[in-house]
N, C-alpha and C positions, 0 to 999 in steps of 0.2 A: 744305251738310249741317251740322246741329247736332251737337255733341258734348255728351254728358251726363257731367259729372264729379261723382261721388257720394262723399260722405264719410259714413262710418257712425259713429253714436254714439247716445247716449240723450238725448232732449230734456230741458231744464230745468237751472237753475243748479246744482242739487244734484250733477249729473254732469259739469258743464262741464270740470273739470280732471282727470277720471278717466283712467286709462290706456286704458280701453275706448273713450274718445272721441277718440282720435288722428285719426280720419277727419274729425270736425268741426273739430278744432283745426287740422289741416293745411289744410282748405278755407278757414277764416277767414284764414289767412296768404296763401293763394293769391289770394283775393278782394282782400285789402288790397294785395298786390303789383301788382295789375292794375286798381285803382280800381273794383272791383265791390262792390256792397252787396246784402245779403240783405234784400230789401224785399217780395217777393211770396210769398204763401201759395197753393199750388195742389196738388191731387192728394196730400194728406197730407204735404206737404213745404214747406220754406222754400227759396226759389229766389233766385239772383243771376244776372242775364243780362248778357251783354256779349261782348267779343272778347278772346281771349288769343292772342298771336302771329298775329293776323289771322284766327283761326278763331272762328266763332260758337259760344259755349258757354252751357250752363245749368249752374250749380253747384247741387248738390242736397244738402240736409240733411233726411233723412226725419224727420217729426215723430211717427212711430210709435216704439215702443221698438225696440231693436236687433233682437230676434227676429222682428219683423214688417216689417222694412225693405223686403222684396219687394213689399208692398202698394203702397207709394208708387212704386217703380220701375216696376212693371207698368203703373200708370196713366200715368206719364210716357212710357214706351216707346210706348204706344198713342197718346197725345196728340200726340207729335212724330213718330210713325211711324219710329222708330229701328231700326237694325240693331244687334245686340249688339256688333259691333266698334266702334261709335261711343259706347260707354259705357266709362268707367274708374271702378272702385270702389276707394276708399282705405279701409283699415281696419287694425286692430291685429292682431299675430300673437304669441302667447305662445311659439311655437317658433322664432322668429327671435331671434338675439342682440339685446340692447338697442341701438337706434339704427340697425340695418341696415335697408335697404329692399330689396325684391325685387318685380320685375314678372313677371307671367305673362299669357299671352294667353288661357288657359282652364284648366280643371281643377276639381276638387272643392272643397268648402267647407273641407276641412281642419279640421273641428270648429268653425268659426266660424258661429254661428247666424244672424248677420245676412247673411252671404254665402250660407248655405244657403237662407234665405228668398228671396233674390233669384233664385238658380238655379231654385228651385221655381216662383216666380211668373212669371219671364220664359220659362221652359221650355227653357233651355239652360245648359250650363256653359262655353260659348264666350264668356265675358265677360271682357275684360281687367281686371286688378286690380293694385293696388299695395299691398303689405303693408308695414307699418312694425313692426319688431321692438320688443317691449316686454319680452322675456325672460320666463322663468318664475320664480316665487318659489322660493327655496331651501327654504322650509318654509311650511306653512300652506295654506289653501284658495285655489286659483287664482281663484275667484269674488270673494273678498274683495280679492285683489290687483288684479283687473281694475277693481273699483269703488272703488279707492283713488286718491288724487291722487299725482302725481309729487312726489318730494322736490325741494328746491331744486337739488341737484346734478344730479338726473336731468332737471330742467327745462331746464338749460343744454344738456345733451347732446341732448335730444329736439329742441330748436330747430335744431340742426345737421342732424338728420334731416329736418326739415321743409324746410329749404333745398334739400337734395338731392332730396326728393320733389317740390317745386315745379319744379325743373329737369327732372325726369323727366316730369312732367305736360306741361310745355311741349314737350319732345321728342316725346312721344306725340301731341300735337296737330299738330305740324308734320311729323313723319317717320313716325309710326305706332308700333305696339307693338313690332315687331321691332327697330327702330332704338333705341327707348328701352331695351329689354331688353339689347341689345348694349352700350350705353353705361353703364347703371347697375347691372346685375347683377354 
């Protein structure tokens, strides 16, 4: 059975280092750690295929903008005939403290429009997810904060989060969402 590991973000160099693109950034590091390359375009997404911890995976970066991520995931779910429990979505969370990670087996979108789109298009909220905390701005517009790049200091801290997130993805693939939640939450 194939597992789909989805990183959420906005396509294009303009957004590459934004806080809102932690899903893409984490997936890039996961791919690099396991020798996978994003070389295939299919179903409105950029894909990297291979094996992680002996499990066949497709890493997915939707090429739609964040709010339309569900379009790509719906196409891939049908293409690979996947069950929701074989999907893991990685994305940013304003309400988690900066650098914390949190896994859940299901639930609402929590205000995240990319996750909301996936839930709507796939037709269930029983989709495992890994949220990476980016914290809330102390002042100013949260949208401006989301679409801004990490400071150099934040960049160092977020890299540590990506290392924990990669380990959590590996545990999800080998032992399932419950074991990953028990170890990393």
